[in-house]
KOLTI-848847 format. One record per residue (C-alpha): residue number from 0; z, y, x; residue in three letters. Coordinates in steps of 0.1 Angstrom, whole numbers, plus 5000, padded with zeros to 4 digits. Layout:
REM KOLTI-848847
r num NUM | w Z | v Y | u X | residuo ALA
...
This chain:
REM KOLTI-848847
r num 0 | w 3040 | v 3483 | u 9208 | residuo UNK
r num 1 | w 3074 | v 3499 | u 9214 | residuo UNK
r num 2 | w 3078 | v 3519 | u 9246 | residuo UNK
r num 3 | w 3106 | v 3497 | u 9260 | residuo UNK
r num 4 | w 3085 | v 3466 | u 9253 | residuo UNK
r num 5 | w 3056 | v 3482 | u 9272 | residuo UNK
r num 6 | w 3078 | v 3490 | u 9301 | residuo UNK
r num 7 | w 3089 | v 3454 | u 9302 | residuo UNK
r num 8 | w 3053 | v 3443 | u 9303 | residuo UNK
r num 9 | w 3045 | v 3469 | u 9330 | residuo UNK
r num 10 | w 3072 | v 3454 | u 9352 | residuo UNK
r num 11 | w 3060 | v 3419 | u 9346 | residuo UNK
r num 12 | w 3024 | v 3429 | u 9354 | residuo UNK
r num 13 | w 3036 | v 3445 | u 9387 | residuo UNK
r num 14 | w 3054 | v 3413 | u 9397 | residuo UNK
r num 15 | w 3024 | v 3392 | u 9389 | residuo UNK
r num 16 | w 2999 | v 3414 | u 9407 | residuo UNK
r num 17 | w 3020 | v 3417 | u 9439 | residuo UNK
r num 18 | w 3023 | v 3379 | u 9442 | residuo UNK
r num 19 | w 2995 | v 3369 | u 9466 | residuo UNK
r num 20 | w 2967 | v 3347 | u 9453 | residuo UNK
r num 21 | w 2929 | v 3343 | u 9454 | residuo UNK
r num 22 | w 2924 | v 3378 | u 9441 | residuo UNK
r num 23 | w 2945 | v 3393 | u 9469 | residuo UNK
r num 24 | w 2926 | v 3372 | u 9495 | residuo UNK
r num 25 | w 2893 | v 3384 | u 9480 | residuo UNK
r num 26 | w 2904 | v 3420 | u 9481 | residuo UNK
r num 27 | w 2917 | v 3418 | u 9517 | residuo UNK
r num 28 | w 2887 | v 3399 | u 9530 | residuo UNK
r num 29 | w 2863 | v 3424 | u 9515 | residuo UNK
r num 30 | w 2884 | v 3454 | u 9526 | residuo UNK
r num 31 | w 2885 | v 3442 | u 9562 | residuo UNK
r num 32 | w 2848 | v 3433 | u 9564 | residuo UNK
r num 33 | w 2832 | v 3461 | u 9544 | residuo UNK
r num 34 | w 2858 | v 3489 | u 9540 | residuo UNK
r num 35 | w 2878 | v 3499 | u 9509 | residuo UNK
r num 36 | w 2850 | v 3516 | u 9488 | residuo UNK
r num 37 | w 2828 | v 3486 | u 9490 | residuo UNK
r num 38 | w 2858 | v 3462 | u 9484 | residuo UNK
r num 39 | w 2863 | v 3481 | u 9452 | residuo UNK
r num 40 | w 2833 | v 3462 | u 9438 | residuo UNK
r num 41 | w 2852 | v 3430 | u 9442 | residuo UNK
r num 42 | w 2884 | v 3445 | u 9428 | residuo UNK
r num 43 | w 2864 | v 3457 | u 9397 | residuo UNK
r num 44 | w 2850 | v 3421 | u 9394 | residuo UNK
r num 45 | w 2886 | v 3408 | u 9393 | residuo UNK
r num 46 | w 2895 | v 3432 | u 9366 | residuo UNK
r num 47 | w 2864 | v 3423 | u 9345 | residuo UNK
r num 48 | w 2875 | v 3387 | u 9347 | residuo UNK
r num 49 | w 2911 | v 3396 | u 9336 | residuo UNK
r num 50 | w 2897 | v 3414 | u 9305 | residuo UNK
r num 51 | w 2875 | v 3385 | u 9296 | residuo UNK
r num 52 | w 2905 | v 3361 | u 9300 | residuo UNK
r num 53 | w 2926 | v 3385 | u 9278 | residuo UNK
r num 54 | w 2899 | v 3385 | u 9252 | residuo UNK
r num 55 | w 2898 | v 3347 | u 9253 | residuo UNK
r num 56 | w 2936 | v 3346 | u 9247 | residuo UNK
r num 57 | w 2934 | v 3372 | u 9219 | residuo UNK
r num 58 | w 2907 | v 3352 | u 9202 | residuo UNK
r num 59 | w 2929 | v 3321 | u 9203 | residuo UNK
r num 60 | w 2905 | v 3302 | u 9226 | residuo UNK
r num 61 | w 2932 | v 3299 | u 9252 | residuo UNK
r num 62 | w 2948 | v 3272 | u 9231 | residuo UNK
r num 63 | w 2918 | v 3250 | u 9238 | residuo UNK
r num 64 | w 2924 | v 3253 | u 9275 | residuo UNK
r num 65 | w 2961 | v 3247 | u 9271 | residuo UNK
r num 66 | w 2957 | v 3215 | u 9249 | residuo UNK
r num 67 | w 2925 | v 3200 | u 9263 | residuo UNK
r num 68 | w 2931 | v 3182 | u 9297 | residuo UNK
r num 69 | w 2893 | v 3176 | u 9301 | residuo UNK
r num 70 | w 2884 | v 3213 | u 9297 | residuo UNK
r num 71 | w 2913 | v 3224 | u 9319 | residuo UNK
r num 72 | w 2903 | v 3199 | u 9347 | residuo UNK
r num 73 | w 2866 | v 3209 | u 9345 | residuo UNK
r num 74 | w 2874 | v 3246 | u 9349 | residuo UNK
r num 75 | w 2900 | v 3239 | u 9376 | residuo UNK
r num 76 | w 2877 | v 3217 | u 9397 | residuo UNK
r num 77 | w 2849 | v 3243 | u 9394 | residuo UNK
r num 78 | w 2873 | v 3270 | u 9405 | residuo UNK
r num 79 | w 2886 | v 3249 | u 9434 | residuo UNK
r num 80 | w 2851 | v 3241 | u 9446 | residuo UNK
r num 81 | w 2841 | v 3277 | u 9445 | residuo UNK
r num 82 | w 2871 | v 3289 | u 9465 | residuo UNK
r num 83 | w 2865 | v 3262 | u 9491 | residuo UNK
r num 84 | w 2828 | v 3271 | u 9492 | residuo UNK
r num 85 | w 2838 | v 3308 | u 9499 | residuo UNK
r num 86 | w 2860 | v 3295 | u 9527 | residuo UNK
r num 87 | w 2832 | v 3276 | u 9543 | residuo UNK
r num 88 | w 2808 | v 3305 | u 9540 | residuo UNK
r num 89 | w 2835 | v 3328 | u 9555 | residuo UNK
r num 90 | w 2840 | v 3303 | u 9584 | residuo UNK
r num 91 | w 2803 | v 3303 | u 9591 | residuo UNK
r num 92 | w 2798 | v 3340 | u 9587 | residuo UNK
r num 93 | w 2779 | v 3355 | u 9617 | residuo UNK
r num 94 | w 2795 | v 3381 | u 9640 | residuo UNK
r num 95 | w 2763 | v 3402 | u 9642 | residuo UNK
r num 96 | w 2755 | v 3432 | u 9621 | residuo UNK
r num 97 | w 2788 | v 3451 | u 9626 | residuo UNK
r num 98 | w 2783 | v 3488 | u 9627 | residuo UNK
r num 99 | w 2799 | v 3515 | u 9648 | residuo UNK
r num 100 | w 2828 | v 3519 | u 9623 | residuo UNK
r num 101 | w 2836 | v 3482 | u 9627 | residuo UNK
r num 102 | w 2822 | v 3473 | u 9593 | residuo UNK
r num 103 | w 2796 | v 3449 | u 9582 | residuo UNK
r num 104 | w 2767 | v 3461 | u 9560 | residuo UNK
r num 105 | w 2777 | v 3457 | u 9524 | residuo UNK
r num 106 | w 2760 | v 3431 | u 9502 | residuo UNK
r num 107 | w 2742 | v 3447 | u 9472 | residuo UNK
r num 108 | w 2759 | v 3431 | u 9443 | residuo UNK
r num 109 | w 2776 | v 3399 | u 9456 | residuo UNK
r num 110 | w 2811 | v 3413 | u 9458 | residuo UNK
r num 111 | w 2815 | v 3422 | u 9421 | residuo UNK
r num 112 | w 2802 | v 3387 | u 9412 | residuo UNK
r num 113 | w 2825 | v 3371 | u 9437 | residuo UNK
r num 114 | w 2856 | v 3389 | u 9423 | residuo UNK
r num 115 | w 2845 | v 3380 | u 9388 | residuo UNK
r num 116 | w 2841 | v 3343 | u 9395 | residuo UNK
r num 117 | w 2873 | v 3340 | u 9416 | residuo UNK
r num 118 | w 2894 | v 3350 | u 9386 | residuo UNK
r num 119 | w 2873 | v 3334 | u 9359 | residuo UNK
r num 120 | w 2873 | v 3300 | u 9376 | residuo UNK
r num 121 | w 2912 | v 3299 | u 9377 | residuo UNK
r num 122 | w 2923 | v 3282 | u 9344 | residuo UNK
r num 123 | w 2959 | v 3288 | u 9352 | residuo UNK
r num 124 | w 2954 | v 3325 | u 9350 | residuo UNK
r num 125 | w 2943 | v 3321 | u 9313 | residuo UNK
r num 126 | w 2973 | v 3298 | u 9306 | residuo UNK
r num 127 | w 2996 | v 3324 | u 9323 | residuo UNK
r num 128 | w 2982 | v 3352 | u 9302 | residuo UNK
r num 129 | w 2985 | v 3330 | u 9271 | residuo UNK
r num 130 | w 3021 | v 3323 | u 9278 | residuo UNK
r num 131 | w 3030 | v 3359 | u 9288 | residuo UNK
r num 132 | w 3011 | v 3383 | u 9266 | residuo UNK
r num 133 | w 3022 | v 3370 | u 9231 | residuo UNK
r num 134 | w 3058 | v 3378 | u 9240 | residuo UNK
r num 135 | w 3049 | v 3415 | u 9242 | residuo UNK
r num 136 | w 3028 | v 3417 | u 9210 | residuo UNK
r num 137 | w 3045 | v 3428 | u 9178 | residuo UNK
r num 138 | w 3032 | v 3404 | u 9151 | residuo UNK
r num 139 | w 3040 | v 3430 | u 9124 | residuo UNK
r num 140 | w 3017 | v 3457 | u 9140 | residuo UNK
r num 141 | w 2979 | v 3459 | u 9145 | residuo UNK
r num 142 | w 2969 | v 3433 | u 9171 | residuo UNK
r num 143 | w 2939 | v 3447 | u 9188 | residuo UNK
r num 144 | w 2954 | v 3481 | u 9198 | residuo UNK
r num 145 | w 2983 | v 3462 | u 9214 | residuo UNK
r num 146 | w 2959 | v 3439 | u 9233 | residuo UNK
r num 147 | w 2939 | v 3470 | u 9244 | residuo UNK
r num 148 | w 2970 | v 3487 | u 9257 | residuo UNK
r num 149 | w 2980 | v 3454 | u 9275 | residuo UNK
r num 150 | w 2945 | v 3451 | u 9290 | residuo UNK
r num 151 | w 2946 | v 3487 | u 9303 | residuo UNK
r num 152 | w 2980 | v 3483 | u 9317 | residuo UNK
r num 153 | w 2973 | v 3450 | u 9334 | residuo UNK
r num 154 | w 2940 | v 3462 | u 9350 | residuo UNK
r num 155 | w 2955 | v 3495 | u 9361 | residuo UNK
r num 156 | w 2984 | v 3478 | u 9378 | residuo UNK
r num 157 | w 2961 | v 3452 | u 9394 | residuo UNK
r num 158 | w 2936 | v 3478 | u 9406 | residuo UNK
r num 159 | w 2964 | v 3496 | u 9424 | residuo UNK
r num 160 | w 2979 | v 3465 | u 9439 | residuo UNK
r num 161 | w 2945 | v 3450 | u 9450 | residuo UNK
r num 162 | w 2935 | v 3485 | u 9464 | residuo UNK
r num 163 | w 2967 | v 3485 | u 9484 | residuo UNK
r num 164 | w 2959 | v 3451 | u 9499 | residuo UNK
r num 165 | w 2923 | v 3462 | u 9507 | residuo UNK
r num 166 | w 2935 | v 3496 | u 9522 | residuo UNK
r num 167 | w 2961 | v 3479 | u 9543 | residuo UNK
r num 168 | w 2936 | v 3457 | u 9561 | residuo UNK
r num 169 | w 2911 | v 3485 | u 9562 | residuo UNK
r num 170 | w 2935 | v 3505 | u 9583 | residuo UNK
r num 171 | w 2937 | v 3476 | u 9607 | residuo UNK
r num 172 | w 2899 | v 3474 | u 9612 | residuo UNK
r num 173 | w 2900 | v 3494 | u 9645 | residuo UNK
r num 174 | w 2919 | v 3466 | u 9661 | residuo UNK
r num 175 | w 2894 | v 3440 | u 9649 | residuo UNK
r num 176 | w 2860 | v 3452 | u 9662 | residuo UNK
r num 177 | w 2854 | v 3427 | u 9690 | residuo UNK
r num 178 | w 2834 | v 3396 | u 9683 | residuo UNK
r num 179 | w 2865 | v 3375 | u 9691 | residuo UNK
r num 180 | w 2887 | v 3394 | u 9667 | residuo UNK
r num 181 | w 2860 | v 3392 | u 9640 | residuo UNK
r num 182 | w 2857 | v 3355 | u 9644 | residuo UNK
r num 183 | w 2895 | v 3351 | u 9642 | residuo UNK
r num 184 | w 2897 | v 3372 | u 9610 | residuo UNK
r num 185 | w 2868 | v 3353 | u 9595 | residuo UNK
r num 186 | w 2884 | v 3320 | u 9601 | residuo UNK
r num 187 | w 2918 | v 3332 | u 9590 | residuo UNK
r num 188 | w 2904 | v 3343 | u 9556 | residuo UNK
r num 189 | w 2883 | v 3311 | u 9555 | residuo UNK
r num 190 | w 2916 | v 3292 | u 9558 | residuo UNK
r num 191 | w 2931 | v 3313 | u 9530 | residuo UNK
r num 192 | w 2902 | v 3306 | u 9506 | residuo UNK
r num 193 | w 2902 | v 3269 | u 9514 | residuo UNK
r num 194 | w 2939 | v 3266 | u 9510 | residuo UNK
r num 195 | w 2938 | v 3284 | u 9476 | residuo UNK
r num 196 | w 2910 | v 3260 | u 9465 | residuo UNK
r num 197 | w 2931 | v 3230 | u 9475 | residuo UNK
r num 198 | w 2962 | v 3243 | u 9458 | residuo UNK
r num 199 | w 2942 | v 3251 | u 9426 | residuo UNK
r num 200 | w 2925 | v 3217 | u 9427 | residuo UNK
r num 201 | w 2959 | v 3199 | u 9430 | residuo UNK
r num 202 | w 2976 | v 3220 | u 9403 | residuo UNK
r num 203 | w 2983 | v 3208 | u 9367 | residuo UNK
r num 204 | w 2987 | v 3227 | u 9334 | residuo UNK
r num 205 | w 3025 | v 3227 | u 9338 | residuo UNK
């Protein structure tokens, strides 16, 4: 991949990552509740899903999702249901168990899986990657090294952006230590998750 082509992809990746979506909501929710270093588990889950989606596109399986309405709708509805379920769980989240630093005890492995499923269950992400990535791949050159560079670039940018979201709300945690404030932030993020689920469920392939 030529350097100028890589720079163009880097810019595109930055614009895509900065645009708020379910991944940003997941990162901010985890950062506010558990702190940045624990939220990093969710962020790494998001990146693992991005790499899987990129591999799907590289293998040509993204075409199936783009052309099959049944497969697209199945993945879309599963993703919408999962986001809404996360919202309901967030709404019902108890206020107890918050430590002196204003942070809840971290779940052992749930955040990585949550980040993974949030991105994997969004079929429009695969379609977007399928539409964007081929424009930056030189068909005359070796394919897999180019996809590897694209994957590293995409994940590095997304880690930085999602970390920024998580760190931003982590800095605000001192203002959100009361039970009332915790209930407000839980319900706010519950609304974000549910809204994202409804938007995803109502979306089409186009």
